[in-house]
C-alpha positions as CSV (number, residue, x, y, z in Angstrom):
1,M,-0.5,-12.1,6.6
2,I,-3.5,-13.5,8.5
3,D,-5.7,-16.2,7.1
4,N,-4.0,-15.9,3.7
5,K,-4.8,-12.1,3.5
6,L,-2.1,-9.7,2.6
7,F,-2.4,-6.0,3.6
8,S,-1.3,-2.9,1.7
9,Q,-1.4,0.4,3.5
10,A,-1.3,2.1,0.1
11,C,-4.6,0.4,-0.8
12,E,-6.2,1.7,2.3
13,N,-4.9,5.2,1.7
14,N,-6.0,5.5,-1.9
15,K,-9.2,3.4,-2.1
16,Q,-11.6,6.2,-1.4
17,P,-10.3,8.8,-3.9
18,I,-10.1,6.1,-6.5
19,A,-13.6,4.9,-5.8
20,E,-15.0,8.4,-6.1
21,L,-13.8,8.5,-9.7
22,L,-14.8,5.0,-10.5
23,Q,-18.4,5.8,-9.4
24,T,-18.6,8.5,-12.0
25,V,-17.1,6.4,-14.8
26,F,-18.6,2.9,-14.0
27,S,-22.0,4.4,-13.4
28,E,-24.0,1.8,-15.3
29,P,-24.5,-1.9,-14.5
30,G,-21.9,-4.1,-16.1
31,L,-18.9,-6.4,-15.7
32,I,-15.7,-4.7,-14.6
33,V,-12.4,-6.5,-14.8
34,E,-9.6,-5.5,-12.4
35,I,-6.1,-6.4,-13.7
36,G,-3.6,-7.0,-11.0
37,S,-5.9,-7.2,-7.9
38,G,-2.9,-7.6,-5.6
39,S,-4.0,-8.1,-2.0
40,G,-7.7,-7.9,-2.9
41,Q,-8.5,-4.9,-0.8
42,H,-9.4,-2.8,-3.8
43,A,-11.7,-5.5,-5.1
44,V,-13.9,-5.8,-2.1
45,Y,-14.0,-2.0,-1.5
46,M,-14.8,-1.1,-5.1
47,A,-17.5,-3.9,-5.2
48,S,-19.0,-2.5,-2.0
49,V,-19.3,1.0,-3.3
50,L,-20.3,0.0,-6.8
51,P,-23.1,-2.5,-6.0
52,H,-24.6,-2.2,-9.5
53,V,-21.5,-3.7,-11.2
54,I,-20.0,-7.2,-11.2
55,W,-16.4,-7.0,-10.2
56,Q,-13.9,-9.6,-11.7
57,P,-10.6,-9.7,-9.9
58,T,-7.5,-11.1,-11.7
59,D,-3.9,-11.6,-10.9
60,M,-1.0,-14.0,-11.3
61,A,-1.9,-17.5,-10.0
62,E,0.4,-17.2,-7.0
63,A,-1.3,-14.0,-5.8
64,L,-4.9,-15.2,-5.8
65,H,-4.9,-16.6,-2.2
66,S,-5.2,-13.2,-0.7
67,V,-7.8,-11.9,-3.2
68,E,-9.9,-15.0,-2.5
69,A,-9.6,-14.6,1.3
70,Y,-10.9,-11.0,1.1
71,R,-13.6,-12.0,-1.3
72,R,-14.9,-14.8,0.9
73,E,-14.8,-12.7,4.0
74,S,-16.7,-9.8,2.4
75,G,-19.7,-11.9,1.6
76,L,-20.4,-9.7,-1.4
77,S,-22.4,-11.3,-4.2
78,N,-21.1,-8.9,-6.9
79,I,-17.5,-10.1,-6.8
80,K,-16.6,-13.1,-9.0
81,P,-14.0,-15.6,-7.9
82,A,-10.5,-14.3,-8.8
83,L,-9.1,-15.5,-12.1
84,A,-5.5,-16.4,-12.7
85,M,-4.2,-14.2,-15.6
86,N,-0.9,-13.2,-17.0
87,V,-1.1,-10.2,-19.4
88,L,1.6,-11.8,-21.5
89,D,-0.5,-14.9,-22.2
90,A,-1.7,-15.2,-25.8
91,T,-5.3,-15.7,-24.6
92,W,-6.9,-14.3,-21.5
93,P,-9.6,-16.2,-19.4
94,I,-12.1,-13.4,-20.0
95,T,-13.9,-12.1,-23.1
96,E,-15.9,-8.9,-23.6
97,V,-16.4,-6.7,-20.6
98,D,-17.9,-3.3,-19.8
99,G,-14.8,-1.7,-18.3
100,V,-11.3,-2.3,-17.0
101,F,-9.5,-1.0,-14.0
102,S,-5.9,-1.5,-13.0
103,A,-3.9,0.0,-10.1
104,N,-0.2,0.2,-9.4
105,T,0.7,-2.3,-12.1
106,A,2.4,-0.5,-15.0
107,H,5.5,0.4,-12.9
108,I,6.0,-3.1,-11.7
109,M,5.5,-4.7,-15.1
110,S,8.1,-4.8,-17.9
111,W,7.4,-2.5,-20.8
112,P,6.5,-5.5,-23.0
113,A,3.9,-6.5,-20.4
114,V,2.5,-3.0,-20.3
115,E,2.1,-3.2,-24.1
116,A,0.5,-6.6,-23.8
117,M,-1.9,-5.2,-21.2
118,F,-3.1,-2.4,-23.5
119,R,-3.4,-4.8,-26.5
120,G,-5.4,-7.3,-24.4
121,V,-7.7,-4.7,-22.9
122,A,-8.3,-3.3,-26.4
123,G,-9.5,-6.7,-27.3
124,L,-11.9,-6.9,-24.4
125,L,-13.6,-3.5,-24.7
126,A,-16.3,-2.4,-27.2
127,Q,-16.3,1.1,-28.5
128,D,-16.5,3.9,-25.9
129,K,-15.9,1.5,-23.0
130,P,-13.5,2.7,-20.3
131,F,-10.0,1.6,-19.2
132,L,-8.8,3.3,-16.0
133,L,-5.1,3.0,-15.1
134,Y,-4.0,4.3,-11.7
135,G,-0.4,4.8,-10.5
136,P,2.7,7.0,-10.7
137,F,3.9,8.4,-14.0
138,N,6.8,10.5,-15.2
139,Y,6.2,13.6,-17.4
140,S,8.6,14.4,-20.3
141,G,11.0,11.9,-18.7
142,E,11.0,13.7,-15.3
143,F,10.0,12.3,-11.9
144,T,7.2,14.3,-10.2
145,S,8.4,13.7,-6.6
146,E,11.3,12.4,-4.5
147,G,9.0,9.6,-3.4
148,N,8.5,8.5,-7.0
149,I,12.3,8.4,-7.4
150,R,12.5,6.0,-4.5
151,L,9.6,4.0,-5.8
152,D,11.2,3.6,-9.2
153,A,14.5,2.4,-7.7
154,W,12.6,-0.1,-5.5
155,A,10.5,-1.4,-8.4
156,R,13.6,-1.8,-10.6
157,S,15.4,-3.7,-7.8
158,V,12.5,-6.2,-7.4
159,Y,10.9,-6.7,-10.8
160,P,12.9,-7.3,-14.0
161,G,12.2,-4.5,-16.5
162,A,10.1,-2.5,-14.1
163,G,10.1,1.3,-13.5
164,I,7.8,4.2,-13.5
165,R,6.4,4.8,-17.0
166,D,6.4,8.0,-19.0
167,F,2.9,9.5,-19.4
168,G,3.6,10.4,-23.1
169,E,5.0,7.0,-24.0
170,V,2.0,5.3,-22.3
171,C,-0.5,7.5,-24.1
172,D,1.2,7.1,-27.5
173,F,1.0,3.3,-27.2
174,A,-2.5,3.4,-25.9
175,E,-3.5,5.4,-29.0
176,Q,-1.8,2.8,-31.2
177,C,-4.1,0.3,-29.6
178,G,-7.3,2.3,-30.3
179,F,-7.6,4.3,-27.1
180,T,-8.3,8.0,-26.6
181,L,-7.2,9.6,-23.3
182,L,-10.2,11.4,-22.0
183,Q,-8.7,12.7,-18.8
184,D,-5.5,12.7,-16.7
185,H,-6.8,12.9,-13.1
186,T,-4.6,14.2,-10.3
187,M,-4.6,11.8,-7.3
188,P,-3.1,11.9,-3.8
189,A,0.5,10.9,-3.1
190,N,1.9,11.9,-6.6
191,N,-0.3,9.4,-8.4
192,R,-2.6,9.8,-11.4
193,L,-5.6,8.0,-12.8
194,L,-5.6,7.9,-16.6
195,Q,-9.0,7.6,-18.1
196,F,-9.0,6.0,-21.5
197,S,-11.9,5.2,-23.9
198,K,-11.8,2.6,-26.6
199,Q,-12.4,4.1,-30.0
């Protein structure tokens, strides 16, 4: 960590393929909220390639120092100051938005937190607005790679209640919250990008 900035190699590796999809989905001007901004690398990169949107980073209060360091260094005018937000809170510090993006969060959250995230996002989005969820997923209870088996074991050892989520279970709960899965995009390194739309 230098000057309060954290660095994630995974963010560097996946930012371009993620951005290519985000450019097609977030094609109109609007406010996009990122849940779990982590280091802040995605926030500044996505804001740089999506100059027509306003990017709102969020994360747990203790994680915001790195996001803010990247934001200030970037000099970009279309990134708002990062907001402290816990998906389990009864109220969120944001209201209606035009789209939501979250990367590598569902497998480090507990399942109740994943449910809370979907319910909260449903409350933010108007009809036909998108929610993009990136990360690893299991299919029919099966891991898709040896790397994901190791990632699952690591997540469970670090975060209470964590673990790679099952695609079917996630989609079933999303549907209960009023979402339709439009597409399950294949991404590099055994990841997926689930494209939901609020109905």
